C-alpha positions, 0 to 999 in steps of 0.5 A: 112810649115803649115797654120799656120806657114805662117800665122805667117810669113806674119804677121811678115814680116811689123814689120821686114820691120819697125825695118829694116827701123827704124835701118837705119834712127838712123844709116845712116847720114842725107841728105840734099837734095837740089831741082836743079834750072831750069838752072840745070835741063835745062842743064842736060836734054841738056847734058843727063848727070849726073848733075854736083855739081857746081865748087868752085871758085878760090882764089886769091894771087894778084890782080890787083885794082878792079877799073882798074886806067890808070897809063897813063892818063896824058900820053892818053887822055881819055875823048874821051873813049867810049869802053874798053878792058881788054886783060888777058895774060895767063904767068908763074910766072918766065917769068919776061922778057916776060912780060917786053917785052909785056909792052914795046911794044904792051902793052903799047898801051893804047888809039886808038881813043876811045877805051882804053886797058889795059892788065892784066897777070895771074899767077899761085903760084911759089915754088920758095921764090925768084920768089915770092919776084920778083913777089911781087915787079913786082905787086907793080912796075905796078899793073897788076897781078893776081895770083891764088893760083893753080899750074903754070905748062902748064898742068894747064893753063885751070885753069889760063883761068878760074882765069882771065874770074872769075875775069873779071866776078866778077869785069868788067862791062859787056860791057867791051871787054875781050881778052884772050891772050898767052905771046908767041904772038905780036899783032897788036893793030890797027887791033884788033880794026878793026876786034873787029868792024867788029864782031860789025857790024856782030852781029848788021847785023844778029840781034845776042842776043850775040858778038860774039868770034872773033877769032883773032889767028885763027879758029881750024876747026874739028881736029882729037886729038892728040894720039902720045906718047911725044906729047905736046897736047897728050889727052888720049880717057878716057879724050876726046874719039871722034875722032874730036874736036869742031870748036873753037878758037885758044888760041893764041889770041881770044876777045869777050865781058865780057858778055859772058865770064860770062856766058861760065864762069858759065857754065863751073862751072858745067863741067869736066876739059878739060887741052885745054883750048882753045878747051874746053871754046870755043868749048866744053863749047860754044857747052853746052851753045847752041852758034852755031859755025857761031858766032866764026869769022876768023881773018881778012886779015890782020895778027893781031897776031904773034907767036914767037919762041924766046922772043928777036923776039918779039921786031922785029915785034913790031917796024914793027907793031908799025908804023901802030898804030901810023898811026892810032893815038895809044897813048902809054905809057910805 
């Protein structure tokens, strides 16, 4: 190749580069680059992972009143109420009998001294027209159903938990207490009140800036994930590759404040979902938030939460706990 040929191509190269760039400018879609927020940058640096797009909020088909009206105000005097707790019970849409039993038993406790309790049932969308009609009737009667526009099966229980957290974040004052519960447990509300008071004392004593997680049903230690085929709790390595779970609350029942729920909820919107709501929220998301594991408090000596094998056992267990609550000035309203 001659010297003149080399000089010709060297002179032509910038023009080719400019024409190539102009072609792509005309044929490629415009991308609006939105700079990350300070929170996104901090989260990215802490996790060493790619920043994820914020997950959209869930939509609701049915909701309880934004201002939680107490239908039992004539029965249970609330003039001295200083603290309020709202328990979000994860339930299947067709568990009508179980919800009725809960309303008749531990959810009938509306006040204990200065503490007021409310219960909301979180369900998914049903494919049965008959169940949908019954659910509508149930909502008209009790006004305590929160139905999100999504799957109702067990493997999507995480979405039910997030639905309750989202609603609490959007509608409840930050100082309210928030509890998450399964619909196959019986709760002794009197001992629950004692445990929440103990958690508040611990927070004040240790000068924590946030209310802890009271793991009323128990603390899950660094257990190994289930890898056995056929297990109800099977988790594949591509979903969770590590050999142990982080310390977390068992999902049967745990309590904290709405202020912490709001922080966990917002943090969770940038993370991939894991179908085990308890270990994901109170373990993985909690760690991502920077909340230390010593802020997960174990249950007290009293057996506050009882897991039931059969629905008919709920009344039996409730009768044993009921006398304890009446002794502690509990007001019941059916």
